[in-house]
N, C-alpha and C positions, 0 to 999 in steps of 0.2 A: 790492195790497201786498206786500210782503217780507215774509217770515218773517226773525225777529231771535231769536239766544240766550240766553236769561234763566236766570238762577241761583235756582232753587227749593231749595236745598241737597238735591237727591235724592241718596242713594247713590254709592260711587263706581260710576262706568260707566254712569250714566242721565247723560242730557241732554234740555234741552225749548226748543224750537222755539215762538214764539211769533207772528202776525198779528194785531195789534187793527185793529179798527175803530173808527172815532166818527162819529156821529149829528151832524146840525146841530143837535142839540138840544142836544150834547155829553154825552149816553150813548156808553157804550163795547160791544162784544161783541168775543170773538176767536175763534181756532180756533189747538189748540195739537197739535205731533205731540211724543210721549215717544219717546224710543231708550233701547235698550240696546244700548252703544258705537254700532256702525252701523246696527243693526236700528230700522226703527219696529215699534213696540208696539200706539199707542192715539193716536188721534186724539180731542182733548175740545174740544169746542166749548162754548162758555162764552156764554148769550145774555144779554142787556142787563142793564147793570149802570151805577150812577149813573155812574162815573170808572174810570178806570186801574187806581187803588189796589184797587177793589173786581173788577176782574176777576183782576186777579193774587191776590189774595186767597183768590177762588172758584178759582182754578186751582190755586192751592198745597193747597187742599183736598183737589180730586180727583185731583189727581197724585200725591200722597202716599199717597192710598188705594188709586188702583191699581196703584202700585208694591209697596206693602207687599200687596197678592191675589196679584201675578202673583209676588214672590218664595217667598210661602210655598205657592203649587201648583207653583212649579219644583225646591221644595225646594233644601238648601246645595250640591249639585253639580250646580246647572242642571240639571236632568233632569227633565223633565215626571212628575209624581207620575199615577200611576194611579186 
């Protein structure tokens, strides 16, 4: 299955690509890649959820958390903090 760009309302410069899979029972799971610019930063795996909307809701929560932590650790100038 191909990944598709999904708008999660992430900060400028960040994007998310999502690959969804649906089971024969109708539940969904997904794999998403978060990118800062063109650089991949994280792959998130979303386990079985009752539907597509639940996958996206869970993904948004986890992506917001990751990006917030990443930005805090990088500092405002983008340089890693020690």
